[in-house]
PAMAR-437982 format. One record per residue (C-alpha): x, y, z; residue in one letter. Coordinates in steps of 0.1 Angstrom, whole numbers, padded with zeros to 4 digits, always signed. Layout:
! PAMAR-437982
XYZA/...
! end
This chain:
! PAMAR-437982
-0256-0050-0128M/-0219-0057-0134A/-0202-0043-0165F/-0169-0047-0183V/-0148-0017-0178P/-0134-0001-0209G/-0098-0006-0196D/-0097-0043-0204C/-0078-0061-0231L/-0081-0097-0243V/-0049-0115-0253L/-0046-0149-0269P/-0027-0175-0247A/-0033-0210-0262T/-0062-0224-0282P/-0092-0221-0260G/-0075-0200-0234R/-0074-0162-0231W/-0058-0136-0208I/-0081-0109-0198V/-0061-0079-0185L/-0071-0046-0169N/-0043-0023-0181V/-0051+0003-0155R/-0053-0019-0124T/-0026-0043-0137R/-0049-0073-0129T/-0054-0103-0150A/-0070-0137-0151V/-0069-0166-0175G/-0103-0178-0190L/-0114-0206-0213D/-0139-0200-0241D/-0169-0205-0220A/-0158-0183-0192A/-0147-0156-0217L/-0182-0155-0231A/-0196-0153-0196A/-0173-0124-0188W/-0183-0106-0218Q/-0220-0109-0209A/-0213-0095-0174G/-0213-0129-0156A/-0249-0130-0148A/-0265-0153-0123D/-0279-0178-0149D/-0251-0203-0142G/-0230-0194-0173G/-0193-0198-0168G/-0163-0219-0174G/-0127-0226-0163R/-0109-0197-0146V/-0072-0196-0141F/-0066-0171-0113T/-0028-0178-0114D/-0025-0162-0148A/-0020-0128-0130G/+0008-0121-0104W/+0028-0092-0090F/+0056-0097-0115S/+0078-0070-0101Q/+0084-0088-0069S/+0121-0091-0075A/+0127-0059-0095C/+0106-0028-0104S/+0119-0033-0140L/+0107-0067-0145H/+0077-0072-0167D/+0051-0045-0155P/+0023-0063-0174T/+0018-0086-0144R/+0006-0117-0164I/+0021-0151-0164R/+0028-0156-0201R/+0032-0194-0201D/-0002-0210-0195P/+0017-0241-0182A/+0022-0220-0150E/-0015-0214-0145W/-0023-0248-0130G/-0056-0265-0136D/-0078-0236-0128G/-0114-0239-0114T/-0148-0241-0130V/-0168-0211-0118L/-0203-0202-0127T/-0228-0175-0119G/-0220-0155-0087A/-0187-0173-0080A/-0174-0163-0115L/-0187-0128-0110R/-0170-0125-0076A/-0137-0136-0091A/-0139-0110-0119L/-0150-0082-0095L/-0120-0090-0073Q/-0096-0083-0102R/-0116-0053-0116F/-0124-0072-0147L/-0160-0065-0139L/-0174-0034-0121V/-0206-0029-0103E/-0199+0007-0088D/-0184+0031-0113A/-0177+0057-0085T/-0158+0032-0064A/-0139+0020-0095Y/-0127+0055-0102E/-0117+0059-0065R/-0092+0030-0070L/-0068+0053-0087F/-0066+0077-0059E/-0036+0075-0035R/-0045+0054-0004P/-0049+0069+0031A/-0028+0041+0046H/-0014+0007+0038A/-0046-0012+0046L/-0068+0011+0025D/-0082-0014+0001R/-0106+0010-0016G/-0076+0027-0034R/-0049+0010-0053L/-0029+0042-0056G/+0002+0045-0078N/+0029+0020-0085F/+0049+0029-0053H/+0017+0025-0032D/+0010-0009-0047Q/+0047-0020-0044L/+0050-0009-0008G/+0017-0028+0001R/+0030-0059-0017H/+0064-0058+0000L/+0051-0051+0035L/+0020-0071+0037L/+0027-0100+0013E/+0064-0104+0010R/+0071-0090+0045R/+0104-0075+0035V/+0120-0041+0042D/+0112-0019+0013P/+0143+0002+0018N/+0166-0029+0015A/+0145-0042-0014W/+0151-0010-0034W/+0188-0014-0031V/+0188-0052-0038G/+0167-0048-0070Q/+0194-0026-0085K/+0226-0039-0071F/+0241-0073-0062T/+0253-0082-0028A/+0288-0072-0039E/+0275-0037-0048G/+0276-0041-0086E/+0248-0032-0109V/+0226-0061-0117R/+0231-0074-0152G/+0198-0094-0154D/+0178-0062-0155T/+0177-0029-0176A/+0198-0013-0147Y/+0227-0033-0162G/+0218-0034-0199T/+0204+0002-0202V/+0212+0026-0173Q/+0247+0016-0163A/+0264+0017-0197P/+0245+0049-0208A/+0254+0067-0176L/+0290+0057-0180A/+0290+0075-0214A/+0271+0105-0200A/+0293+0110-0170L/+0324+0109-0193A/+0308+0137-0213R/+0295+0160-0185F/+0317+0153-0155V/+0353+0164-0159R/+0384+0158-0138P/+0386+0183-0110G/+0349+0190-0110D/+0333+0193-0076R/+0302+0170-0077V/+0272+0168-0055L/+0256+0134-0058D/+0220+0138-0043V/+0204+0106-0031G/+0237+0087-0037C/+0224+0055-0020G/+0253+0030-0017T/+0276+0052-0038G/+0279+0033-0070Y/+0280+0063-0093Y/+0296+0086-0067A/+0327+0063-0067V/+0326+0060-0105E/+0328+0098-0108M/+0356+0100-0082A/+0375+0074-0101R/+0373+0097-0132C/+0389+0125-0113G/+0360+0144-0097A/+0357+0154-0062L/+0324+0140-0050V/+0302+0147-0020L/+0274+0120-0018G/+0244+0127+0003I/+0215+0104+0014D/+0191+0101+0042P/+0200+0065+0050D/+0231+0059+0072A/+0233+0022+0062G/+0236+0032+0025H/+0263+0057+0033L/+0284+0031+0052E/+0282+0008+0022R/+0292+0038+0000A/+0322+0044+0021R/+0332+0008+0020E/+0328+0008-0018R/+0351+0038-0021A/+0378+0021+0001R/+0376-0010-0019T/+0380+0010-0051A/+0410+0028-0037G/+0393+0061-0038V/+0407+0085-0011P/+0383+0099+0014E/+0390+0134+0001T/+0378+0125-0033D/+0345+0107-0023A/+0329+0119+0009M/+0295+0109+0022F/+0271+0125+0047C/+0235+0123+0058I/+0212+0148+0043M/+0175+0147+0035N/+0163+0172+0009L/+0127+0159+0012A/+0124+0173+0048R/+0125+0209+0036G/+0159+0219+0051A/+0175+0221+0017G/+0212+0212+0014F/+0218+0223+0051A/+0253+0237+0054D/+0263+0236+0017L/+0274+0271+0005S/+0261+0289-0025D/+0280+0283-0057G/+0300+0254-0043T/+0296+0228-0071F/+0303+0223-0107D/+0279+0194-0111V/+0248+0183-0093V/+0240+0146-0102F/+0208+0127-0094M/+0199+0093-0104S/+0164+0078-0099D/+0156+0104-0071A/+0142+0136-0086L/+0109+0118-0093L/+0101+0117-0057F/+0099+0156-0056A/+0071+0154-0082F/+0054+0123-0068V/+0062+0117-0032P/+0067+0080-0023I/+0043+0084+0006S/+0007+0098+0001P/+0015+0121+0031K/+0046+0134+0014G/+0049+0170+0000V/+0052+0176-0037R/+0076+0204-0041D/+0099+0202-0071P/+0104+0239-0071D/+0121+0237-0037A/+0145+0210-0051V/+0154+0230-0082F/+0159+0261-0061A/+0185+0243-0039E/+0202+0228-0069I/+0205+0263-0085A/+0217+0278-0052R/+0246+0253-0048V/+0258+0253-0084L/+0282+0279-0097R/+0272+0299-0127P/+0276+0277-0157G/+0274+0246-0136G/+0255+0215-0148R/+0227+0196-0133F/+0228+0160-0147V/+0196+0141-0141S/+0188+0104-0150V/+0152+0096-0143E/+0126+0069-0154P/+0111+0079-0187H/+0078+0097-0181G/+0060+0077-0207D/+0075+0042-0211F/+0087+0034-0175Y/+0061+0009-0162L/+0042+0007-0195A/+0029-0029-0202P/+0050-0051-0224W/+0028-0064-0253L/+0032-0079-0286G/+0059-0103-0299D/+0093-0098-0282P/+0108-0089-0316A/+0079-0065-0324R/+0069-0050-0290P/+0041-0024-0286F/+0027-0009-0255T/-0005+0009-0243V/-0001+0043-0225L/-0029+0048-0200T/-0018+0082-0188E/+0005+0112-0196H/-0008+0146-0183R/-0023+0131-0150R/+0000+0107-0130R/-0022+0080-0114R/+0000+0049-0118F/+0034+0061-0128S/+0056+0080-0103S/+0078+0096-0130A/+0071+0131-0142P/+0070+0138-0179T/+0100+0154-0196L/+0081+0185-0203G/+0071+0188-0166E/+0106+0185-0154T/+0119+0210-0180A/+0093+0237-0171R/+0103+0237-0135V/+0140+0237-0144A/+0135+0267-0168F/+0117+0286-0141A/+0149+0285-0119H/+0172+0298-0145G/+0183+0265-0161F/+0188+0258-0199A/+0185+0223-0213L/+0218+0216-0231V/+0214+0179-0236A/+0187+0153-0236L/+0193+0115-0243D/+0165+0088-0242E/+0182+0056-0230L/+0180+0023-0250Y/+0196-0011-0243R/+0233-0015-0250D/+0234-0041-0278A/+0263-0059-0262T/+0244-0067-0231R/+0214-0089-0224S/+0192-0096-0194T/+0185-0131-0207G/+0148-0122-0212D/+0141-0117-0249A/+0109-0098-0242R/+0127-0074-0218A/+0156-0068-0242D/+0131-0063-0271G/+0111-0037-0252F/+0143-0019-0241A/+0155-0018-0277D/+0123+0000-0289E/+0112+0021-0259F/+0134+0042-0236P/+0131+0033-0199L/+0152+0063-0187W/+0162+0097-0200A/+0194+0117-0192V/+0188+0154-0190S/+0216+0180-0186V/+0207+0215-0176Y/+0231+0244-0173E/+0228+0272-0148K/+0227+0303-0169R/+0241+0338-0160V/+0214+0363-0169L/+0221+0399-0176K/+0194+0424-0167T/+0200+0462-0173R/+0237+0457-0169G/+0234+0437-0137V/+0246+0401-0137V/+0222+0378-0121D/+0237+0343-0115A/+0206+0324-0106R/
! end
């Protein structure tokens, strides 16, 4: 006997049409009044049903991970004509989208990480779902996609997403506060070097490290174009995730370690086979920082990144489906990150939750309204403290 899982919401679309959304699986369908009534009754085999609009749900983050994470088509005009489904056909369509459930154990297994890309019995977290979508449906290189969803072909931050309206202006202000001329900066996971070059232009001496040689070549080209000398912005291949640490970097070398949208992978590896070891990352950061040095981290907000956009654009609300146990989101909570940092001798000296710069707009009123009310990122600044124990200075 099929039943309606308790994770479903019903949202009004137009008179006689409804969106049924499973907020945990991020799947949705459009139903008319008759199909809605049949769904609520468990879509029995008695022939009850109505018009079903399967195009009401889609992978809305196909172009950018910061596009509407709710994964519904909000304009019913885009749903097409739909199909009249009754009985077993209606039930099959609803089961496929996890709006009905027959096996509670199998449903719970959906939220485990998949064993491989073709593991249809497990949806996994957002990165698992995005990777499957990019590889099997879009057939694009996920590595190139990640860069393209943040930067334009010219290497500038995209202005049509929260990267341009929230992150870039907030980070410009944060770096001006916490990165000083003459500072030696290590940019971990520098990618194509956007923020590394910005810090070098402000007078810092920056070493950018990343596991992708192609990204680093683009970073060098960006530095050359910006007129930054090679001595002020250097780039080399290094992959902290492989357990070798920062390789040849000496203890106490840097005044600042900077990470943007990278620390989360130490808490939730992008691959199910990856190793979760944030302690190893913080130990290396502490090692290469001088006493009193600063770790500047900007990461997706542990609560509101990937949370569904609901309500009126001017009066947004959301539904949080997790906090302590990460099933869908890949971002750790602020508290989880702080606990690991404290264990390695850091003190939190600044914390800013990032909202939209009022002078910038994505052109999407709903995206702007959500970013005005809910922070999508947080900037945390930790200082490496010098601890005194029985007269002995311990610069951890």
